[in-house]
N, C-alpha and C positions, 0 to 999 in steps of 0.2 A: 503492500501500501505506499501512496504517493505520498512525500506533507505534506502540510499546506497553510500557505501564509498567507500570513495581509500584512499591507504595508504600513505601517506606523509615521510616514511619514510622505510626503510630496515627493520629488526624483529633488536632486540639489546637485553642487556641482563635486562633492565631495561621494557619491554613490546616493547609493536606497538600503534604507533601515529596514527590514524588511522581523517578522518573527512566528512561530509557529505556535498551528493554531493547539497544538499539546502544550505550549509555555501558557496561551492566555485560558488552558483549559486550567489549569494550575489556578492561576491567579481568579476561579469562579468559584472554585470550588473552597478557595482557599478565604471568599469573600466570604460566602455560603458559609463556611462551618461559625463565623462568628455570629450568624442567629441563632437566639436563645429553640428551642421546642422543633429544631430538624433533625430525623435520624440519617446520620451521615452513611451513607456504602463508601465499602474500604479501597476502592477507585474511582478516579475523576471521571475517565468515563462512563463509568454508573451513574452518573447522576449530570452531568454535560453535555448534551450537545447542541456543538455550533456552525453556523449555514452561514460564509459568506457568502454575496452576491454583490459587485461590482465596484468590493472593497467595502460592503456592510456591514458589519456585523449585528445576526441575530444572536440572539442564546437563547436557548432551550434547557427548563433545568424537570430531572425528573423524581419529590420529595417524598419526602413522609412524613410525617409531624406528629409529634408528642398531641392522645387528646386533649381535651378540655384548654386548647387554643383559640386565639381569636384569631380564624384562618384567615381572612384579609387582611388584616391587621399585619398578623404575619408575612405572608404574600409581597406587602407595600415594603414592609423594611429588607423584605431580600430581593427586592428588583433595588431598593435606591441604594442596597448597600454591594449590588453587584457592578450599579452603574457608574456609583461612583470610583469603586475600588478601580475598575478597567482603567476606568477615564484619569484618576491620578494616578497610574502605575502605568500607561500605556500612553495615555494621548488619545486613546481610541474611544468614540462615543457609540455608545451599543443601540441601534436603531430598533431591538423588540428583546424587551424579557419579559416569556414566555417560558411558564410554572405551571407544572400538569403535578397535579398532585395524586399520588399512585398508591399511599395509602396509611394508616393509622395507627402508631402505634400506646400501646397504653403507659402508663408513668413504669407499672409495675414489672415490662418486660426489660 
C-alpha cells in the first residue's frame, strides 16, 4: 500500500513540505485521547479514517463512549479538540470531522 501525503504549505523556492496521513492519524488519535469518556482502541487505524481530496482533509472517527455522557457535548469537544490540535501542529484546517458512535461501554467494563 502506498503512503499517502498531504501538503503542509504551498510551493516555495525551498521545496515542498508534505506530511504522511499516518502522522496526521497519530495527531488525531492523540487529540481524541485527551477527551474524557472515550474508549480508545489500541491502534489509531481502528479509530481514525482520513480522506484527502484536492488538499482538503476530512477526518472520520469511529468511537465508543462511556455510558451516561452528554453525547452531543462529548462529540462537540472531540471535534473542537481534533480541529485545534491538527491546526496547531500542522497548519492544516480539517474540512470535516465526522464522528460515528459505534457503541457504548459501561463504567464497570
